[in-house]
PyMOL Python script that loads the backbone (N, CA, C, O; Angstrom):
from pymol import cmd

cmd.read_pdbstr("""\
ATOM      1  N   UNK A   1      62.906 -93.561-119.604  1.00  0.00           N
ATOM      2  CA  UNK A   1      64.239 -93.926-119.177  1.00  0.00           C
ATOM      3  C   UNK A   1      65.232 -92.927-119.788  1.00  0.00           C
ATOM      4  O   UNK A   1      65.205 -92.700-120.998  1.00  0.00           O
ATOM      5  N   UNK A   2      66.104 -92.331-118.969  1.00  0.00           N
ATOM      6  CA  UNK A   2      67.027 -91.329-119.503  1.00  0.00           C
ATOM      7  C   UNK A   2      68.087 -91.960-120.400  1.00  0.00           C
ATOM      8  O   UNK A   2      68.523 -93.090-120.182  1.00  0.00           O
ATOM      9  N   UNK A   3      68.488 -91.197-121.416  1.00  0.00           N
ATOM     10  CA  UNK A   3      69.550 -91.634-122.318  1.00  0.00           C
ATOM     11  C   UNK A   3      70.876 -91.691-121.564  1.00  0.00           C
ATOM     12  O   UNK A   3      71.174 -90.789-120.782  1.00  0.00           O
ATOM     13  N   UNK A   4      71.678 -92.736-121.786  1.00  0.00           N
ATOM     14  CA  UNK A   4      72.984 -92.767-121.127  1.00  0.00           C
ATOM     15  C   UNK A   4      73.893 -91.680-121.701  1.00  0.00           C
ATOM     16  O   UNK A   4      73.905 -91.441-122.909  1.00  0.00           O
ATOM     17  N   UNK A   5      74.639 -91.038-120.837  1.00  0.00           N
ATOM     18  CA  UNK A   5      75.620 -90.047-121.283  1.00  0.00           C
ATOM     19  C   UNK A   5      76.848 -90.774-121.780  1.00  0.00           C
ATOM     20  O   UNK A   5      77.118 -91.903-121.370  1.00  0.00           O
ATOM     21  N   UNK A   6      77.585 -90.142-122.650  1.00  0.00           N
ATOM     22  CA  UNK A   6      78.761 -90.814-123.227  1.00  0.00           C
ATOM     23  C   UNK A   6      79.779 -91.191-122.159  1.00  0.00           C
ATOM     24  O   UNK A   6      80.488 -92.184-122.320  1.00  0.00           O
ATOM     25  N   UNK A   7      79.871 -90.426-121.071  1.00  0.00           N
ATOM     26  CA  UNK A   7      80.830 -90.779-120.017  1.00  0.00           C
ATOM     27  C   UNK A   7      80.360 -91.975-119.188  1.00  0.00           C
ATOM     28  O   UNK A   7      81.133 -92.514-118.396  1.00  0.00           O
ATOM     29  N   UNK A   8      79.111 -92.394-119.360  1.00  0.00           N
ATOM     30  CA  UNK A   8      78.602 -93.571-118.668  1.00  0.00           C
ATOM     31  C   UNK A   8      78.991 -94.859-119.384  1.00  0.00           C
ATOM     32  O   UNK A   8      78.916 -95.940-118.798  1.00  0.00           O
ATOM     33  N   UNK A   9      79.404 -94.754-120.643  1.00  0.00           N
ATOM     34  CA  UNK A   9      79.807 -95.908-121.443  1.00  0.00           C
ATOM     35  C   UNK A   9      81.322 -95.860-121.587  1.00  0.00           C
ATOM     36  O   UNK A   9      81.879 -94.864-122.049  1.00  0.00           O
ATOM     37  N   UNK A  10      81.988 -96.953-121.186  1.00  0.00           N
ATOM     38  CA  UNK A  10      83.448 -97.001-121.179  1.00  0.00           C
ATOM     39  C   UNK A  10      83.978 -97.976-122.226  1.00  0.00           C
ATOM     40  O   UNK A  10      83.308 -98.945-122.584  1.00  0.00           O
ATOM     41  N   UNK A  11      85.175 -97.711-122.706  1.00  0.00           N
ATOM     42  CA  UNK A  11      85.879 -98.635-123.598  1.00  0.00           C
ATOM     43  C   UNK A  11      86.677 -99.625-122.751  1.00  0.00           C
ATOM     44  O   UNK A  11      86.802 -99.461-121.538  1.00  0.00           O
ATOM     45  N   UNK A  12      87.206-100.642-123.400  1.00  0.00           N
ATOM     46  CA  UNK A  12      88.032-101.628-122.694  1.00  0.00           C
ATOM     47  C   UNK A  12      89.282-100.970-122.108  1.00  0.00           C
ATOM     48  O   UNK A  12      89.710-101.323-121.009  1.00  0.00           O
ATOM     49  N   UNK A  13      89.862-100.025-122.829  1.00  0.00           N
ATOM     50  CA  UNK A  13      91.033 -99.316-122.300  1.00  0.00           C
ATOM     51  C   UNK A  13      90.687 -98.545-121.034  1.00  0.00           C
ATOM     52  O   UNK A  13      91.453 -98.548-120.071  1.00  0.00           O
ATOM     53  N   UNK A  14      89.538 -97.890-121.037  1.00  0.00           N
ATOM     54  CA  UNK A  14      89.118 -97.122-119.862  1.00  0.00           C
ATOM     55  C   UNK A  14      88.836 -98.038-118.676  1.00  0.00           C
ATOM     56  O   UNK A  14      89.174 -97.709-117.539  1.00  0.00           O
ATOM     57  N   UNK A  15      88.218 -99.184-118.942  1.00  0.00           N
ATOM     58  CA  UNK A  15      87.937-100.148-117.874  1.00  0.00           C
ATOM     59  C   UNK A  15      89.242-100.715-117.325  1.00  0.00           C
ATOM     60  O   UNK A  15      89.392-100.865-116.112  1.00  0.00           O
ATOM     61  N   UNK A  16      90.175-101.028-118.203  1.00  0.00           N
ATOM     62  CA  UNK A  16      91.472-101.552-117.760  1.00  0.00           C
ATOM     63  C   UNK A  16      92.168-100.545-116.848  1.00  0.00           C
ATOM     64  O   UNK A  16      92.752-100.920-115.831  1.00  0.00           O
ATOM     65  N   UNK A  17      92.104 -99.283-117.211  1.00  0.00           N
ATOM     66  CA  UNK A  17      92.710 -98.240-116.382  1.00  0.00           C
ATOM     67  C   UNK A  17      91.970 -98.097-115.058  1.00  0.00           C
ATOM     68  O   UNK A  17      92.592 -97.984-114.002  1.00  0.00           O
ATOM     69  N   UNK A  18      90.660 -98.101-115.116  1.00  0.00           N
ATOM     70  CA  UNK A  18      89.831 -97.957-113.919  1.00  0.00           C
ATOM     71  C   UNK A  18      90.069 -99.091-112.924  1.00  0.00           C
ATOM     72  O   UNK A  18      90.201 -98.856-111.723  1.00  0.00           O
ATOM     73  N   UNK A  19      90.123-100.320-113.433  1.00  0.00           N
ATOM     74  CA  UNK A  19      90.279-101.493-112.569  1.00  0.00           C
ATOM     75  C   UNK A  19      91.744-101.876-112.349  1.00  0.00           C
ATOM     76  O   UNK A  19      92.050-102.794-111.589  1.00  0.00           O
ATOM     77  N   UNK A  20      92.640-101.159-113.025  1.00  0.00           N
ATOM     78  CA  UNK A  20      94.082-101.442-112.928  1.00  0.00           C
ATOM     79  C   UNK A  20      94.389-102.899-113.273  1.00  0.00           C
ATOM     80  O   UNK A  20      95.049-103.625-112.529  1.00  0.00           O
ATOM     81  N   UNK A  21      93.877-103.283-114.435  1.00  0.00           N
ATOM     82  CA  UNK A  21      94.077-104.638-114.943  1.00  0.00           C
ATOM     83  C   UNK A  21      94.545-104.541-116.385  1.00  0.00           C
ATOM     84  O   UNK A  21      94.277-103.541-117.052  1.00  0.00           O
ATOM     85  N   UNK A  22      95.238-105.557-116.878  1.00  0.00           N
ATOM     86  CA  UNK A  22      95.618-105.539-118.298  1.00  0.00           C
ATOM     87  C   UNK A  22      94.375-105.557-119.196  1.00  0.00           C
ATOM     88  O   UNK A  22      93.358-106.166-118.866  1.00  0.00           O
ATOM     89  N   UNK A  23      94.486-104.883-120.319  1.00  0.00           N
ATOM     90  CA  UNK A  23      93.364-104.846-121.258  1.00  0.00           C
ATOM     91  C   UNK A  23      92.995-106.253-121.723  1.00  0.00           C
ATOM     92  O   UNK A  23      91.819-106.543-121.937  1.00  0.00           O
ATOM     93  N   UNK A  24      93.985-107.124-121.880  1.00  0.00           N
ATOM     94  CA  UNK A  24      93.710-108.497-122.312  1.00  0.00           C
ATOM     95  C   UNK A  24      92.828-109.230-121.300  1.00  0.00           C
ATOM     96  O   UNK A  24      91.993-110.048-121.684  1.00  0.00           O
ATOM     97  N   UNK A  25      93.008-108.944-120.025  1.00  0.00           N
ATOM     98  CA  UNK A  25      92.167-109.556-118.987  1.00  0.00           C
ATOM     99  C   UNK A  25      90.738-109.051-119.095  1.00  0.00           C
ATOM    100  O   UNK A  25      89.790-109.819-118.932  1.00  0.00           O
ATOM    101  N   UNK A  26      90.582-107.765-119.370  1.00  0.00           N
ATOM    102  CA  UNK A  26      89.241-107.197-119.537  1.00  0.00           C
ATOM    103  C   UNK A  26      88.534-107.872-120.703  1.00  0.00           C
ATOM    104  O   UNK A  26      87.363-108.234-120.592  1.00  0.00           O
ATOM    105  N   UNK A  27      89.237-108.046-121.827  1.00  0.00           N
ATOM    106  CA  UNK A  27      88.643-108.725-122.985  1.00  0.00           C
ATOM    107  C   UNK A  27      88.266-110.165-122.638  1.00  0.00           C
ATOM    108  O   UNK A  27      87.193-110.629-123.023  1.00  0.00           O
ATOM    109  N   UNK A  28      89.120-110.866-121.925  1.00  0.00           N
ATOM    110  CA  UNK A  28      88.825-112.255-121.541  1.00  0.00           C
ATOM    111  C   UNK A  28      87.590-112.322-120.652  1.00  0.00           C
ATOM    112  O   UNK A  28      86.711-113.156-120.869  1.00  0.00           O
ATOM    113  N   UNK A  29      87.520-111.451-119.658  1.00  0.00           N
ATOM    114  CA  UNK A  29      86.359-111.431-118.759  1.00  0.00           C
ATOM    115  C   UNK A  29      85.085-111.123-119.531  1.00  0.00           C
ATOM    116  O   UNK A  29      84.040-111.715-119.261  1.00  0.00           O
ATOM    117  N   UNK A  30      85.159-110.209-120.482  1.00  0.00           N
ATOM    118  CA  UNK A  30      83.977-109.855-121.285  1.00  0.00           C
ATOM    119  C   UNK A  30      83.553-111.035-122.155  1.00  0.00           C
ATOM    120  O   UNK A  30      82.366-111.355-122.220  1.00  0.00           O
ATOM    121  N   UNK A  31      84.494-111.678-122.815  1.00  0.00           N
ATOM    122  CA  UNK A  31      84.167-112.811-123.680  1.00  0.00           C
ATOM    123  C   UNK A  31      83.579-113.973-122.900  1.00  0.00           C
ATOM    124  O   UNK A  31      82.741-114.711-123.418  1.00  0.00           O
ATOM    125  N   UNK A  32      84.010-114.139-121.663  1.00  0.00           N
ATOM    126  CA  UNK A  32      83.507-115.223-120.810  1.00  0.00           C
ATOM    127  C   UNK A  32      82.257-114.814-120.040  1.00  0.00           C
ATOM    128  O   UNK A  32      81.749-115.587-119.228  1.00  0.00           O
ATOM    129  N   UNK A  33      81.757-113.599-120.290  1.00  0.00           N
ATOM    130  CA  UNK A  33      80.571-113.055-119.606  1.00  0.00           C
ATOM    131  C   UNK A  33      80.757-113.027-118.097  1.00  0.00           C
ATOM    132  O   UNK A  33      79.808-113.253-117.347  1.00  0.00           O
ATOM    133  N   UNK A  34      81.975-112.750-117.651  1.00  0.00           N
ATOM    134  CA  UNK A  34      82.264-112.668-116.219  1.00  0.00           C
ATOM    135  C   UNK A  34      82.280-111.235-115.725  1.00  0.00           C
ATOM    136  O   UNK A  34      82.429-110.983-114.529  1.00  0.00           O
ATOM    137  N   UNK A  35      82.126-110.286-116.656  1.00  0.00           N
ATOM    138  CA  UNK A  35      82.074-108.869-116.322  1.00  0.00           C
ATOM    139  C   UNK A  35      80.951-108.268-117.169  1.00  0.00           C
ATOM    140  O   UNK A  35      80.809-108.632-118.336  1.00  0.00           O
ATOM    141  N   UNK A  36      80.150-107.359-116.612  1.00  0.00           N
ATOM    142  CA  UNK A  36      79.040-106.802-117.397  1.00  0.00           C
ATOM    143  C   UNK A  36      79.552-105.992-118.585  1.00  0.00           C
ATOM    144  O   UNK A  36      80.307-105.033-118.423  1.00  0.00           O
ATOM    145  N   UNK A  37      79.132-106.392-119.767  1.00  0.00           N
ATOM    146  CA  UNK A  37      79.619-105.743-120.979  1.00  0.00           C
ATOM    147  C   UNK A  37      78.658-106.014-122.131  1.00  0.00           C
ATOM    148  O   UNK A  37      77.755-106.845-122.030  1.00  0.00           O
ATOM    149  N   UNK A  38      78.874-105.298-123.220  1.00  0.00           N
ATOM    150  CA  UNK A  38      78.111-105.531-124.443  1.00  0.00           C
ATOM    151  C   UNK A  38      78.968-105.100-125.614  1.00  0.00           C
ATOM    152  O   UNK A  38      79.945-104.368-125.456  1.00  0.00           O
ATOM    153  N   UNK A  39      78.588-105.565-126.787  1.00  0.00           N
ATOM    154  CA  UNK A  39      79.358-105.232-127.979  1.00  0.00           C
ATOM    155  C   UNK A  39      78.610-104.209-128.824  1.00  0.00           C
ATOM    156  O   UNK A  39      77.388-104.259-128.960  1.00  0.00           O
ATOM    157  N   UNK A  40      79.369-103.290-129.380  1.00  0.00           N
ATOM    158  CA  UNK A  40      78.879-102.353-130.375  1.00  0.00           C
ATOM    159  C   UNK A  40      79.706-102.668-131.613  1.00  0.00           C
ATOM    160  O   UNK A  40      80.876-102.296-131.703  1.00  0.00           O
ATOM    161  N   UNK A  41      79.094-103.347-132.552  1.00  0.00           N
ATOM    162  CA  UNK A  41      79.865-103.841-133.690  1.00  0.00           C
ATOM    163  C   UNK A  41      80.851-104.884-133.199  1.00  0.00           C
ATOM    164  O   UNK A  41      80.452-105.906-132.640  1.00  0.00           O
ATOM    165  N   UNK A  42      82.130-104.634-133.405  1.00  0.00           N
ATOM    166  CA  UNK A  42      83.159-105.570-132.963  1.00  0.00           C
ATOM    167  C   UNK A  42      83.836-105.121-131.684  1.00  0.00           C
ATOM    168  O   UNK A  42      84.747-105.796-131.204  1.00  0.00           O
ATOM    169  N   UNK A  43      83.418-104.006-131.121  1.00  0.00           N
ATOM    170  CA  UNK A  43      84.095-103.449-129.954  1.00  0.00           C
ATOM    171  C   UNK A  43      83.278-103.639-128.679  1.00  0.00           C
ATOM    172  O   UNK A  43      82.054-103.511-128.682  1.00  0.00           O
ATOM    173  N   UNK A  44      83.980-103.948-127.591  1.00  0.00           N
ATOM    174  CA  UNK A  44      83.341-104.115-126.294  1.00  0.00           C
ATOM    175  C   UNK A  44      83.100-102.761-125.651  1.00  0.00           C
ATOM    176  O   UNK A  44      83.921-101.850-125.764  1.00  0.00           O
ATOM    177  N   UNK A  45      81.962-102.639-124.973  1.00  0.00           N
ATOM    178  CA  UNK A  45      81.629-101.440-124.209  1.00  0.00           C
ATOM    179  C   UNK A  45      81.116-101.873-122.845  1.00  0.00           C
ATOM    180  O   UNK A  45      80.632-102.990-122.667  1.00  0.00           O
ATOM    181  N   UNK A  46      81.235-100.954-121.880  1.00  0.00           N
ATOM    182  CA  UNK A  46      80.928-101.262-120.483  1.00  0.00           C
ATOM    183  C   UNK A  46      80.196-100.077-119.875  1.00  0.00           C
ATOM    184  O   UNK A  46      80.632 -98.935-120.015  1.00  0.00           O
ATOM    185  N   UNK A  47      79.084-100.348-119.198  1.00  0.00           N
ATOM    186  CA  UNK A  47      78.389 -99.279-118.476  1.00  0.00           C
ATOM    187  C   UNK A  47      79.085 -99.086-117.131  1.00  0.00           C
ATOM    188  O   UNK A  47      79.305-100.044-116.391  1.00  0.00           O
ATOM    189  N   UNK A  48      79.423 -97.848-116.830  1.00  0.00           N
ATOM    190  CA  UNK A  48      80.142 -97.553-115.592  1.00  0.00           C
ATOM    191  C   UNK A  48      79.330 -97.981-114.374  1.00  0.00           C
ATOM    192  O   UNK A  48      79.888 -98.532-113.426  1.00  0.00           O
ATOM    193  N   UNK A  49      78.032 -97.738-114.385  1.00  0.00           N
ATOM    194  CA  UNK A  49      77.191 -98.105-113.239  1.00  0.00           C
ATOM    195  C   UNK A  49      77.159 -99.624-113.038  1.00  0.00           C
ATOM    196  O   UNK A  49      77.177-100.102-111.904  1.00  0.00           O
ATOM    197  N   UNK A  50      77.111-100.382-114.142  1.00  0.00           N
ATOM    198  CA  UNK A  50      77.106-101.846-114.037  1.00  0.00           C
ATOM    199  C   UNK A  50      78.441-102.349-113.495  1.00  0.00           C
ATOM    200  O   UNK A  50      78.479-103.295-112.709  1.00  0.00           O
ATOM    201  N   UNK A  51      79.534-101.714-113.917  1.00  0.00           N
ATOM    202  CA  UNK A  51      80.850-102.100-113.402  1.00  0.00           C
ATOM    203  C   UNK A  51      80.977-101.811-111.911  1.00  0.00           C
ATOM    204  O   UNK A  51      81.543-102.606-111.160  1.00  0.00           O
ATOM    205  N   UNK A  52      80.447-100.670-111.492  1.00  0.00           N
ATOM    206  CA  UNK A  52      80.503-100.327-110.067  1.00  0.00           C
ATOM    207  C   UNK A  52      79.749-101.361-109.241  1.00  0.00           C
ATOM    208  O   UNK A  52      80.218-101.760-108.175  1.00  0.00           O
ATOM    209  N   UNK A  53      78.593-101.798-109.714  1.00  0.00           N
ATOM    210  CA  UNK A  53      77.831-102.844-109.013  1.00  0.00           C
ATOM    211  C   UNK A  53      78.595-104.170-109.034  1.00  0.00           C
ATOM    212  O   UNK A  53      78.621-104.888-108.034  1.00  0.00           O
ATOM    213  N   UNK A  54      79.207-104.490-110.157  1.00  0.00           N
ATOM    214  CA  UNK A  54      79.971-105.724-110.285  1.00  0.00           C
ATOM    215  C   UNK A  54      81.136-105.735-109.303  1.00  0.00           C
ATOM    216  O   UNK A  54      81.406-106.756-108.670  1.00  0.00           O
ATOM    217  N   UNK A  55      81.821-104.611-109.174  1.00  0.00           N
ATOM    218  CA  UNK A  55      82.938-104.519-108.230  1.00  0.00           C
ATOM    219  C   UNK A  55      82.439-104.764-106.805  1.00  0.00           C
ATOM    220  O   UNK A  55      83.094-105.461-106.030  1.00  0.00           O
ATOM    221  N   UNK A  56      81.293-104.199-106.461  1.00  0.00           N
ATOM    222  CA  UNK A  56      80.727-104.416-105.120  1.00  0.00           C
ATOM    223  C   UNK A  56      80.465-105.898-104.872  1.00  0.00           C
ATOM    224  O   UNK A  56      80.753-106.404-103.788  1.00  0.00           O
ATOM    225  N   UNK A  57      79.923-106.592-105.860  1.00  0.00           N
ATOM    226  CA  UNK A  57      79.646-108.022-105.679  1.00  0.00           C
ATOM    227  C   UNK A  57      80.941-108.814-105.566  1.00  0.00           C
ATOM    228  O   UNK A  57      81.004-109.803-104.836  1.00  0.00           O
ATOM    229  N   UNK A  58      81.981-108.383-106.290  1.00  0.00           N
ATOM    230  CA  UNK A  58      83.277-109.072-106.209  1.00  0.00           C
ATOM    231  C   UNK A  58      83.898-108.893-104.835  1.00  0.00           C
ATOM    232  O   UNK A  58      84.556-109.800-104.325  1.00  0.00           O
ATOM    233  N   UNK A  59      83.695-107.737-104.237  1.00  0.00           N
ATOM    234  CA  UNK A  59      84.231-107.477-102.899  1.00  0.00           C
ATOM    235  C   UNK A  59      83.557-108.350-101.847  1.00  0.00           C
ATOM    236  O   UNK A  59      84.167-108.687-100.833  1.00  0.00           O
ATOM    237  N   UNK A  60      82.311-108.714-102.085  1.00  0.00           N
ATOM    238  CA  UNK A  60      81.535-109.459-101.096  1.00  0.00           C
ATOM    239  C   UNK A  60      81.684-110.973-101.249  1.00  0.00           C
ATOM    240  O   UNK A  60      81.322-111.720-100.340  1.00  0.00           O
ATOM    241  N   UNK A  61      82.211-111.435-102.386  1.00  0.00           N
ATOM    242  CA  UNK A  61      82.368-112.870-102.621  1.00  0.00           C
ATOM    243  C   UNK A  61      83.478-113.437-101.759  1.00  0.00           C
ATOM    244  O   UNK A  61      84.528-112.812-101.615  1.00  0.00           O
ATOM    245  N   UNK A  62      83.262-114.619-101.180  1.00  0.00           N
ATOM    246  CA  UNK A  62      84.363-115.251-100.440  1.00  0.00           C
ATOM    247  C   UNK A  62      85.446-115.684-101.422  1.00  0.00           C
ATOM    248  O   UNK A  62      85.146-116.124-102.531  1.00  0.00           O
ATOM    249  N   UNK A  63      86.682-115.559-101.016  1.00  0.00           N
ATOM    250  CA  UNK A  63      87.799-115.949-101.878  1.00  0.00           C
ATOM    251  C   UNK A  63      88.000-117.451-101.817  1.00  0.00           C
ATOM    252  O   UNK A  63      87.852-118.081-100.771  1.00  0.00           O
ATOM    253  N   UNK A  64      88.339-118.002-102.970  1.00  0.00           N
ATOM    254  CA  UNK A  64      88.669-119.419-103.029  1.00  0.00           C
ATOM    255  C   UNK A  64      90.177-119.555-103.074  1.00  0.00           C
ATOM    256  O   UNK A  64      90.879-118.663-103.550  1.00  0.00           O
ATOM    257  N   UNK A  65      90.667-120.677-102.574  1.00  0.00           N
ATOM    258  CA  UNK A  65      92.106-120.906-102.637  1.00  0.00           C
ATOM    259  C   UNK A  65      92.514-121.126-104.091  1.00  0.00           C
ATOM    260  O   UNK A  65      91.685-121.507-104.918  1.00  0.00           O
ATOM    261  N   UNK A  66      93.761-120.892-104.398  1.00  0.00           N
ATOM    262  CA  UNK A  66      94.240-121.032-105.773  1.00  0.00           C
ATOM    263  C   UNK A  66      94.097-122.459-106.286  1.00  0.00           C
ATOM    264  O   UNK A  66      93.857-122.666-107.475  1.00  0.00           O
ATOM    265  N   UNK A  67      94.238-123.435-105.416  1.00  0.00           N
ATOM    266  CA  UNK A  67      94.199-124.822-105.873  1.00  0.00           C
ATOM    267  C   UNK A  67      92.813-125.222-106.356  1.00  0.00           C
ATOM    268  O   UNK A  67      92.699-126.129-107.180  1.00  0.00           O
ATOM    269  N   UNK A  68      91.760-124.577-105.874  1.00  0.00           N
ATOM    270  CA  UNK A  68      90.409-124.931-106.304  1.00  0.00           C
ATOM    271  C   UNK A  68      89.849-123.935-107.299  1.00  0.00           C
ATOM    272  O   UNK A  68      88.749-124.138-107.814  1.00  0.00           O
ATOM    273  N   UNK A  69      90.580-122.857-107.586  1.00  0.00           N
ATOM    274  CA  UNK A  69      90.027-121.840-108.459  1.00  0.00           C
ATOM    275  C   UNK A  69      90.026-122.249-109.922  1.00  0.00           C
ATOM    276  O   UNK A  69      89.219-121.734-110.696  1.00  0.00           O
ATOM    277  N   UNK A  70      90.910-123.164-110.327  1.00  0.00           N
ATOM    278  CA  UNK A  70      90.979-123.582-111.712  1.00  0.00           C
ATOM    279  C   UNK A  70      90.811-125.089-111.793  1.00  0.00           C
ATOM    280  O   UNK A  70      91.765-125.829-111.552  1.00  0.00           O
ATOM    281  N   UNK A  71      89.604-125.560-112.131  1.00  0.00           N
ATOM    282  CA  UNK A  71      89.373-127.011-112.151  1.00  0.00           C
ATOM    283  C   UNK A  71      90.154-127.710-113.251  1.00  0.00           C
ATOM    284  O   UNK A  71      90.302-128.931-113.202  1.00  0.00           O
ATOM    285  N   UNK A  72      90.664-126.978-114.252  1.00  0.00           N
ATOM    286  CA  UNK A  72      91.437-127.596-115.330  1.00  0.00           C
ATOM    287  C   UNK A  72      92.864-127.911-114.914  1.00  0.00           C
ATOM    288  O   UNK A  72      93.536-128.736-115.533  1.00  0.00           O
ATOM    289  N   UNK A  73      93.316-127.249-113.867  1.00  0.00           N
ATOM    290  CA  UNK A  73      94.687-127.459-113.413  1.00  0.00           C
ATOM    291  C   UNK A  73      94.819-128.868-112.826  1.00  0.00           C
ATOM    292  O   UNK A  73      94.017-129.291-111.994  1.00  0.00           O
ATOM    293  N   UNK A  74      95.818-129.555-113.267  1.00  0.00           N
ATOM    294  CA  UNK A  74      96.033-130.918-112.764  1.00  0.00           C
ATOM    295  C   UNK A  74      97.372-130.991-112.073  1.00  0.00           C
ATOM    296  O   UNK A  74      98.329-130.324-112.467  1.00  0.00           O
ATOM    297  N   UNK A  75      97.432-131.804-111.043  1.00  0.00           N
ATOM    298  CA  UNK A  75      98.676-131.995-110.311  1.00  0.00           C
ATOM    299  C   UNK A  75      99.503-133.063-110.994  1.00  0.00           C
ATOM    300  O   UNK A  75      98.979-134.037-111.535  1.00  0.00           O
ATOM    301  N   UNK A  76     100.772-132.862-110.957  1.00  0.00           N
ATOM    302  CA  UNK A  76     101.681-133.858-111.492  1.00  0.00           C
ATOM    303  C   UNK A  76     101.880-134.927-110.425  1.00  0.00           C
ATOM    304  O   UNK A  76     102.162-134.604-109.271  1.00  0.00           O
ATOM    305  N   UNK A  77     101.741-136.164-110.787  1.00  0.00           N
ATOM    306  CA  UNK A  77     101.920-137.279-109.861  1.00  0.00           C
ATOM    307  C   UNK A  77     103.121-138.072-110.320  1.00  0.00           C
ATOM    308  O   UNK A  77     103.204-138.488-111.475  1.00  0.00           O
ATOM    309  N   UNK A  78     104.053-138.278-109.403  1.00  0.00           N
ATOM    310  CA  UNK A  78     105.235-139.079-109.732  1.00  0.00           C
ATOM    311  C   UNK A  78     104.948-140.531-109.466  1.00  0.00           C
ATOM    312  O   UNK A  78     104.380-140.908-108.441  1.00  0.00           O
ATOM    313  N   UNK A  79     105.354-141.325-110.411  1.00  0.00           N
ATOM    314  CA  UNK A  79     105.186-142.761-110.271  1.00  0.00           C
ATOM    315  C   UNK A  79     106.561-143.347-110.008  1.00  0.00           C
ATOM    316  O   UNK A  79     107.504-143.124-110.767  1.00  0.00           O
ATOM    317  N   UNK A  80     106.661-144.111-108.906  1.00  0.00           N
ATOM    318  CA  UNK A  80     107.969-144.671-108.518  1.00  0.00           C
ATOM    319  C   UNK A  80     108.263-145.942-109.260  1.00  0.00           C
ATOM    320  O   UNK A  80     109.317-146.545-109.057  1.00  0.00           O
TER     321      UNK A  80
END
""", "prot")
cmd.dss("prot")
cmd.show_as("cartoon", "prot")
cmd.util.cbc("prot")
cmd.orient("prot")
């Protein structure tokens, strides 16, 4: 198996720039195991090839409406 080149391994800042997302979102996705990642010591790292595959799967997923995307969200009910 060939050794990964350093440009194949990305930092959270590089991933945030690549995906045009806030770095805090990248960290949240990594901590929740919703994006392919691994830790080196205390720092998150991302394989570029794994991210490219992940993006492809995200493009193919059907979108859910906002009301069903967060099961913790509760509606306010007025009591008369």
